[in-house]
N, C-alpha and C positions, 0 to 999 in steps of 0.2 A: 727732574731733580729728585734725589732721594729724600725721604722724610726723616727729619731729625727725631731721634728717640730720646727718652728720658733716662737711658741707661748710664751707668757710671763710666766716664771716660778712662782710657788706659793709655800708658805711654807707648809710643812707637819707637822701638829701640835703635833701629838702623835702616839703611836702604833695603836690605833683604827682607826685613820685617814689613816694611811699607809695600814692597812688591807682593808679598804673600797676601796681605790684606786687600790691596787694590785689585788683585786678579780675581777676587770673588765676584760672582754675578752681582752687578749693580755697583761695584767698586766700594769705596770706603768714604764715609763722612769724617772729617777730622778738623782740628783747629790748632793753630799755633798760639802759644801764650808767651810772648816775650815782653818783659817789663810790664807795662800797664796795658799794652795793646793786645787785642785778640783778633786773629784772622781765620775765618772759616773757609774750608775748601772741600771739594768733592774730587776724589782722585780715582782713576782707573788705570790699570796696567795692561798694555797691549801685547806684552811679550818682548818689546824692544824699548818702549818709552812710556812715560806717564802722561796721561791726558788729565789736565788739572783745570777745574773750574774754580775761579776765585770769586767767592760770594760778595766780597766787599765792593767790587766794581763790575761784576758780571762779565769778566773776561776769561778766555780760555788760553791755555798754554799746552804745548806738547814738548816735553823735555826728556832727554836721555838721562839716566841716573847721575852721571858725572856733572851734568849741567844744572842740577838742582842747587848747587852752591853758587853758581855764577849768575843765573837768570831768575832765581826765586829766593825766598827767605826760608824755604824748606830745609836746605842743607844746614844753614845756621841753626835752625830749630832742632834738627837731629843732633848736631854737635852739643847743643846746650840742654838736651833732654826737655824740649819744650814743644814737641809735636805729639798730640794726643788724638786717639780715635774714639769714635762712639760706636759701640758694637751694635 
């Protein structure tokens, strides 16, 4: 698991931006801030799908970009400008 840094979080703008960040070596640590809830994730991009580690319950998901809206809260977070990365 990647080590969380103290750097300033920044907004992930859309799926393409998430792909760019997640394809870097080691992927990207990010979090969703919706209402009062915060959900931390570690995401990597395989070239076809996202491998997502959900820190809240130690579960893994592998999802195609279009499935982010149906099978995770990442799509909603992107729509609401609520997905942030730690650099």
